[in-house]
C-alpha positions in Angstrom: -10.6 -17.2 -24.3 -9.1 -18.9 -21.4 -5.7 -19.1 -20.0 -4.3 -21.3 -17.5 -1.6 -20.2 -14.9 1.0 -23.1 -15.8 1.0 -21.3 -19.4 1.9 -18.2 -17.7 4.5 -19.8 -15.8 6.1 -21.2 -19.0 5.8 -17.7 -20.3 7.7 -16.3 -17.9 10.5 -18.9 -18.1 10.9 -18.3 -21.4 10.8 -14.7 -21.0 13.8 -15.2 -18.2 15.7 -17.1 -21.0 15.6 -14.3 -23.3 18.3 -11.4 -23.5 18.7 -9.4 -20.2 20.3 -6.6 -18.7 22.3 -6.1 -15.7 20.0 -4.5 -12.6 18.3 -4.6 -9.2 15.3 -5.6 -9.3 14.0 -6.7 -5.5 11.1 -4.3 -4.6 11.1 -2.3 -1.8 8.4 -2.6 0.9 6.0 0.4 0.1 6.8 1.7 3.6 10.0 1.9 4.1 11.5 5.3 4.8 13.6 5.2 1.7 10.5 6.8 -0.5 9.4 9.4 2.2 13.5 10.8 2.4 13.2 10.5 -1.7 10.0 12.5 -2.1 11.7 15.3 0.4 14.8 15.6 -1.6 12.5 16.1 -4.9 10.7 18.6 -2.8 13.8 20.4 -1.8 15.0 19.9 -5.5 18.1 18.1 -4.7 16.8 15.4 -7.3 14.7 15.3 -10.2 12.8 12.4 -12.4 11.5 10.8 -9.0 7.9 9.4 -9.7 6.3 7.4 -7.2 2.8 7.2 -8.0 3.4 3.4 -8.3 5.1 1.5 -5.4 6.7 -0.7 -4.5 9.8 0.4 -6.5 12.9 -1.6 -6.6 15.6 -1.0 -4.7 18.1 -0.7 -7.5 16.0 2.2 -8.5 15.7 3.8 -5.1 19.7 3.7 -5.0 19.8 5.1 -8.5 18.6 8.4 -6.8 20.5 7.7 -3.6 23.5 7.9 -5.5 22.7 11.3 -7.3 22.5 13.0 -4.1 25.9 15.1 -3.5 26.6 15.0 0.4 28.1 18.5 0.3 24.7 20.1 -1.3 24.0 23.4 1.2 20.7 22.8 0.7 21.2 19.7 2.9 20.9 19.7 6.4 23.3 17.7 8.8 20.4 15.4 9.5 19.8 15.0 5.9 23.2 14.1 5.3 23.4 11.6 8.3 20.2 10.2 6.4 22.0 10.2 3.3 24.8 8.3 4.6 22.4 5.6 6.2 21.0 4.7 3.4 24.1 4.5 1.6 24.7 1.6 3.8 21.4 0.3 3.4 21.5 0.1 -0.2 25.2 -0.7 -0.5 24.7 -4.1 -2.9 22.7 -2.4 -5.4 25.1 1.0 -5.3 28.1 -1.7 -5.8 26.6 -3.4 -8.6 25.8 -0.1 -10.2 29.6 0.8 -10.2 28.9 3.8 -7.5 32.1 3.4 -5.2 32.7 7.0 -4.3 32.7 7.1 -0.7 30.9 3.8 -0.6 30.8 2.8 3.3 31.2 -0.6 5.4 28.4 -2.8 4.0 25.6 -2.9 6.8 25.1 -5.6 9.1 23.0 -8.6 8.0 22.4 -11.6 10.1 23.7 -13.7 7.3 25.3 -13.0 3.9 26.1 -15.1 1.2 28.6 -13.5 -1.7 28.9 -16.2 -4.1 29.1 -16.2 -8.4 26.5 -16.1 -9.4 24.5 -15.2 -6.3 24.2 -12.3 -3.5 21.8 -12.8 -0.7 20.9 -11.3 2.7 19.3 -12.9 5.5 17.4 -11.2 8.4 15.4 -11.6 11.4 12.5 -9.7 11.7 10.1 -9.3 15.8 8.2 -7.1 17.7 6.1 -6.4 20.5 3.0 -3.8 21.0 1.1 -3.0 23.6 -2.3 -1.2 22.5 -5.0 0.9 24.8 -8.1 2.3 23.3 -10.7 5.1 24.1 -13.2 2.6 25.1 -11.4 1.0 27.3 -10.2 -2.2 25.7 -6.0 -3.1 24.9 -4.4 -5.2 22.6 -1.0 -7.3 23.2 0.6 -8.1 20.2 3.9 -9.9 19.7 5.5 -11.1 16.2 8.6 -12.9 14.6 9.8 -14.1 11.5 12.6 -14.1 8.9 13.1 -12.2 5.3 15.9 -12.5 2.4 16.7 -10.8 -0.3 19.4 -10.7 -3.0 20.0 -11.3 -6.5 21.0 -14.2 -8.9 23.4 -12.8 -11.5 22.5 -9.1 -12.4 19.3 -10.0 -13.8 17.3 -11.7 -11.6 15.8 -10.4 -8.2 14.4 -12.8 -5.5 12.7 -11.6 -2.3 10.8 -13.4 0.9 9.5 -12.0 3.9 7.3 -14.0 6.5 5.9 -12.8 9.9 3.9 -14.4 12.2 1.5 -12.4 14.9 0.0 -13.5 17.9 -2.5 -11.0 19.6 -4.0 -10.9 22.7 -6.4 -8.8 24.6 -10.3 -7.6 24.7 -10.0 -6.4 21.3 -8.7 -8.9 18.4 -9.1 -8.2 15.0 -6.7 -9.4 12.2 -8.7 -6.6 9.8 -7.9 -3.7 12.2 -11.1 -1.5 10.9 -10.7 1.8 10.5 -6.8 2.3 10.9 -4.3 2.3 7.9 -2.5 -0.7 10.1 -2.2 -3.7 7.3 -4.7 -6.5 7.9 -3.9 -10.4 8.3 -5.9 -13.4 7.5 -6.3 -15.5 10.9 -4.8 -18.7 10.7 -5.6 -19.9 14.4 -8.3 -18.5 17.2 -9.3 -19.6 20.6 -10.4 -17.8 23.6 -8.6 -14.6 24.6 -6.0 -14.7 21.3 -6.0 -14.8 17.4 -3.0 -15.9 15.2 -2.2 -14.1 11.6 0.6 -13.9 9.3 1.8 -11.6 7.0 4.2 -12.7 4.1 5.5 -11.6 0.9 7.5 -13.4 -1.7 8.8 -12.2 -5.5 11.0 -13.8 -8.2 11.6 -10.6 -10.6 13.5 -10.7 -14.6 14.7 -7.5 -15.5 15.5 -6.6 -19.4 17.0 -3.6 -21.4 13.7 -1.6 -20.3 11.2 -4.0 -18.8 10.8 -5.6 -15.5 8.7 -8.7 -14.9 7.9 -10.7 -12.2 5.9 -13.2 -10.3 4.9 -12.1 -6.9 2.8 -11.6 -3.5 3.5 -8.3 -2.4 1.2 -5.2 -1.9 0.7 -2.2 -4.6 0.4 1.4 -3.5 -1.1 3.4 -6.2 -1.3 7.3 -6.2 -0.8 9.9 -3.9 -1.4 10.2 -0.4 0.6 9.8 2.7 -2.1 8.4 5.4 -3.8 6.1 3.1 -4.6 5.3 -0.5 -7.8 5.6 -2.2 -6.7 3.8 -5.4 -4.5 0.9 -4.3 -3.0 0.2 -0.9 -1.5 -1.9 1.4 -4.5 -2.2 3.9 -5.6 -5.7 2.6 -3.9 -8.4 2.7 -1.2 -9.0 -0.2 -2.0 -11.3 -3.3 0.1 -13.3 -5.6 0.2 -11.4 -8.7 2.2 -11.4 -12.3 3.6 -7.7 -12.7 5.4 -6.1 -15.4 6.8 -2.8 -15.6 8.5 -0.3 -18.8 10.4 2.4 -18.9 9.1 3.7 -22.3 11.4 7.1 -22.0 13.1 9.5 -19.5 9.8 10.7 -18.6 7.3 8.1 -18.9 6.6 4.7 -17.1 4.2 1.9 -17.3 2.8 -0.6 -15.2 0.6 -3.8 -15.3 -0.6 -6.4 -13.0 -2.9 -9.3 -12.9 -3.6 -10.4 -9.6 -5.6 -13.5 -8.0 -7.7 -12.3 -4.9 -9.7 -14.1 -2.4 -13.4 -13.6 -2.6 -14.3 -15.6 0.0 -17.7 -16.2 -1.7 -18.8 -19.9 -1.6 -18.9 -21.8 -4.5 -22.0 -23.9 -4.1 -21.8 -25.8 -7.1 -18.4 -27.1 -6.1 -18.6 -27.1 -2.0 -18.8 -31.1 -1.2 -18.8 -33.4 1.9 -16.1 -36.1 1.8 -18.4 -38.6 3.8 -16.6 -38.5 7.0 -18.3 -37.2 9.8 -19.2 -33.4 10.8 -17.5 -30.3 9.8 -14.0 -32.3 9.2 -15.3 -33.9 5.7 -16.7 -30.3 4.8 -14.5 -29.3 1.9 -15.6 -25.5 1.0 -14.6 -24.0 -2.4 -14.6 -20.5 -3.0 -15.5 -18.3 -5.9 -12.3 -17.6 -8.1 -11.7 -13.5 -8.2 -9.0 -11.8 -10.3 -7.6 -8.3 -10.5 -6.4 -6.4 -13.7 -5.0 -3.2 -13.0 -2.4 -0.6 -15.2 -1.2 2.6 -14.5 1.1 5.1 -16.8 3.3 7.8 -15.1 4.5 10.6 -17.2 6.4 14.2 -16.1 5.3 16.9 -19.1 7.2 19.7 -16.9 10.0 19.4 -14.1 8.0 19.0 -10.9 5.0 18.0 -12.1 3.8 14.4 -12.2 1.0 12.7 -13.2 -0.6 9.3 -13.4 -3.8 8.0 -14.9 -4.6 4.2 -14.9 -7.8 2.1 -14.3 -8.7 -1.7 -13.2 -11.1 -4.4 -13.4 -12.3 -6.8 -10.8 -13.9 -9.9 -12.4 -14.3 -13.3 -11.0 -16.7 -16.5 -10.9 -14.3 -18.4 -14.1 -10.8 -18.8 -15.0 -8.2 -16.0 -15.9 -9.6 -14.3 -19.1 -6.7 -13.7 -22.1 -8.4 -9.9 -22.7 -7.4 -8.9 -19.2 -4.2 -10.4 -19.6 -3.0 -7.8 -22.5 -1.4 -5.0 -21.2 -2.9 -1.5 -22.6 -6.0 -3.5 -23.2 -8.7 -0.9 -22.6 -10.5 -3.0 -19.6 -13.8 -0.9 -19.7 -14.2 -1.9 -23.5 -13.0 -5.9 -22.2 -15.8 -5.6 -19.8 -18.4 -4.9 -22.6 -16.8 -7.7 -24.4 -17.1 -10.1 -21.7 -21.0 -9.2 -21.0 -21.0 -6.3 -18.5 -20.9 -9.0 -15.6 -17.5 -7.1 -14.4 -16.4 -4.3 -11.9 -14.3 -1.5 -13.6 -12.5 1.9 -12.1 -10.9 4.5 -13.5 -8.4 6.9 -11.5 -5.6 9.3 -11.4 -3.2 11.5 -9.6 -1.2 14.6 -9.5 2.4 15.5 -7.6 3.5 18.9 -7.8 6.7 19.7 -6.1 7.9 22.7 -8.8 7.9 24.9 -5.6 10.7 24.5 -3.6 10.3 22.9 -0.5 6.5 21.9 -1.3 4.9 18.9 -2.1 0.8 19.4 -3.4 -1.0 16.3 -4.3 -4.4 15.0 -5.3 -5.9 11.6 -5.9 -9.0 10.9 -7.8 -10.8 7.3 -7.7 -14.2 7.1 -10.2 -15.7 3.6 -9.2 -19.1 4.9 -11.3 -19.9 8.9 -12.3 -21.8 10.2 -15.0 -21.2 13.7 -16.5 -24.6 14.1 -17.6 -26.5 13.5 -14.1 -23.8 15.0 -12.4 -26.1 18.0 -11.0 -29.1 16.3 -10.9 -29.6 15.3 -7.4 -32.8 12.6 -7.9 -30.3 10.5 -10.7 -26.9 11.1 -10.1 -24.9 7.7 -9.0 -21.7 9.3 -8.3 -19.3 6.8 -6.7 -15.8 8.3 -6.5 -13.6 9.1 -4.1 -10.4 12.0 -4.1 -7.6 12.7 -1.6 -6.4 16.2 -1.6 -3.0 17.2 0.5 0.0 18.7 0.9 3.5 19.2 2.7 6.1 21.9 3.4 9.4 21.1 4.2 11.6 23.0 6.7 9.1 25.8 6.9 9.1 26.3 10.3 12.4 25.4 11.1 15.1 22.9 9.6 14.6 19.1 9.5 10.6 20.1 9.7 7.4 19.1 7.8 3.8 20.7 7.7 1.1 18.2 6.1 -2.4 18.6 5.5 -4.6 16.2 4.0 -8.3 15.4 3.4 -10.2 12.2 2.0 -13.8 11.5 1.3 -14.9 8.2 -0.1 -18.5 8.9 -1.4 -21.1 5.8 -0.7 -21.1 2.7 -2.1 -17.1 3.3 -3.7 -15.3 -0.3 -3.8 -18.6 -2.2 -3.5 -20.6 -4.0 -6.3 -24.0 -5.5 -6.5 -22.0 -9.0 -7.5 -20.1 -10.2 -4.1 -17.2 -11.9 -6.3 -15.9 -8.6 -8.4 -16.1 -5.7 -5.4 -12.9 -4.0 -4.9 -11.9 -6.3 -2.2 -9.2 -9.0 -1.2 -10.3 -11.3 1.3 -13.2 -8.4 2.0 -10.9 -5.5 2.9 -11.0 -2.9 0.7 -8.0 -2.7 -1.9 -8.1 1.2 -1.6 -8.6 3.5 1.2 -8.8 2.1 4.9 -11.7 4.3 5.7 -14.1 3.0 3.3 -17.1 4.2 1.6 -19.5 6.9 2.7 -16.5 8.5 4.9 -13.7 11.5 5.1 -11.0 11.7 7.0 -8.7 15.0 7.7 -5.2 14.7 9.2 -3.7 18.0 10.0 0.4 17.2 11.8 3.8 18.2 12.0 7.1 16.6 12.2 10.4 17.4 13.8 13.5 15.2 13.6 16.4 16.5 15.7 18.5 13.8 14.7 18.3 11.0 12.0 17.6 8.3 14.5 14.8 10.2 16.7 11.4 12.0 14.9 8.5 13.5 16.8 5.4 14.5 15.8 2.2 16.2 16.8 -1.6 15.7 15.3 -4.9 16.2 14.7 -7.5 14.1 12.6 -10.8 13.4 12.3 -12.6 10.8 11.3 -17.0 10.7 10.2 -18.2 7.5 8.6 -21.9 6.8 8.2 -24.4 4.0 7.5 -23.8 0.9 4.6 -27.3 -0.1 4.3 -27.8 -3.3 2.0 -26.6 -3.6 -1.5 -29.9 -3.5 -2.8 -30.2 0.2 -2.5 -26.6 0.7 -4.2 -29.0 0.8 -7.5 -31.9 2.5 -6.2 -32.4 6.5 -6.9 -31.8 8.9 -5.8 -28.6 7.8 -4.2 -28.8 8.5 -0.7 -26.5 11.5 0.9 -23.0 11.3 2.1 -22.8 10.6 5.4 -26.1 9.5 5.9 -27.6 8.5 8.9 -26.3 6.9 11.5 -23.5 8.1 11.3 -20.4 7.9 13.8 -17.7 10.3 14.4 -14.1 10.2 15.7 -11.6 13.2 16.8 -8.0 12.9 18.7 -5.0 15.2 18.9 -1.8 14.2 20.5 1.5 13.5 20.2 3.9 10.2 18.5 7.5 9.7 18.9 9.5 7.3 17.3 13.0 6.3 18.1 15.8 3.8 16.6 18.5 3.4 19.4 20.3 1.1 17.2 19.8 0.0 13.4 16.5 -1.3 12.3 15.4 -1.6 16.0 12.5 0.9 16.6 10.6 2.2 19.7 7.2 3.8 18.9 5.0 5.9 21.1 1.8 7.7 20.1 -0.8 9.3 22.7 -3.7 10.5 21.3 -6.4 12.1 23.3 -9.9 11.2 21.5 -13.6 12.2 21.5 -15.8 9.7 19.9 -19.9 10.3 19.4 -22.3 8.0 17.6 -26.0 8.2 16.1 -26.3 4.4 16.7 -26.5 4.6 20.5 -28.3 7.3 21.6 -26.3 9.8 23.6 -23.2 7.7 23.4 -19.9 10.4 24.0 -16.6 9.1 25.0 -14.8 12.7 25.7 -11.5 13.1 27.0 -10.5 9.4 26.8 -7.0 8.2 25.7 -5.7 6.2 22.8 -2.1 5.0 23.9 0.7 2.7 21.7 3.5 1.3 23.1 6.0 -0.7 20.8 9.1 -1.9 20.1 9.6 -3.9 16.5 12.9 -5.2 14.7 13.4 -5.1 11.1 9.9 -4.0 9.8 7.9 -1.1 9.1 
């Protein structure tokens, strides 16, 4: 059975006319500093019930946790108290709507504020400039500018719009940003020496008494991981989606989404030429592609958060109603639909039961067989996992030590049908290292004041080959990191300074060593990876 987008939109409007409850339902960018601050507070046992395996969360949800933190709590450092005051200003509108007027500061500055009945909106600009030099001698200069809006209509509907245009020039030009956690973009214009690409998001969200429904174009970050996410990450360009989030109890949350992805696979039957000469008359049509995903988060014991979920990539046809049913078992739905789709299962665990420590793990299973797990000539264990941990204030107040390891086996995120790969615009929806790779990060941070953060880090990335897709279905599967392989290791310092609110100065200086089996004897040792950037009002 098929269902059109128009039908979905009509259903959304009808739901919006139903009985609703007062809430603040604007989703907050998953890279915002507030998430890291709340995880620190949870690890120090200042707050409880915080679950962040599914991001983004709403500004209202963040504000509720902010309001529970006592500024006089003895475990808070002076810097953390300053951070708390900063976030109370940031979420002033949400705290006021929730009735938290205790020591409420002045509202933070916005370029334009509209306060009326029934709407309240804030409008700001964003932009930045960065210079990056790479170990191979190439460089990139990027400048960007844009604007953003968020606010509420009544007490139940939230709206958000964000746009940033990027102009990039230099000797290394790519909107995909391969092998880095930087967000990808879709090139809108390119010429000799420069490219341009946009990054934009938007949402309309309606809150009910226990359920939140939205139509949006937003990134999703699912699972545990500080330096990349193997389930869903914000690496690929964000995508339009319908999202449903439900609070099923004090300790249980459920999230479902259905997204429209870009396959970049030409539909040769529908592509045509209009008759106008040359390429001007060529109309290229691409195969349709969709993502259905759901995650259940629950807290069986204080300090232990578990999340389990599944997803399905399907395409080449209109949206299927069977994948639009929340709580549907997608693997069974794939069997029902003829086994032409691509299913995944995943989960994560986050443990903060030990004060000042955060231990976490994520597992992503693309294809796995328990019967053939130990049979080296039969196994096709296409999975990925992340293990990590952080210690807060272990060395001194306002410090953080972290270690994280991620491994993605060969063929993870891939599929024999190109329109059902785990990708959007040919960029993996999961971890930025991609298949047949592993990544180790060890680092420390120190925040002497709220506006200044200093860090030191070591990271190692190993990347194996990717043979043609036909080898994915041959046995035995190639060994992990099969040749040719390349490896890069780097160590150095990072810094971020916020001289005035929302204006960030970023610095990164790393010494790198790069070795490869692709080019014989290629070894770039002792080269510098340098980044200096100034950005305003984006994370």
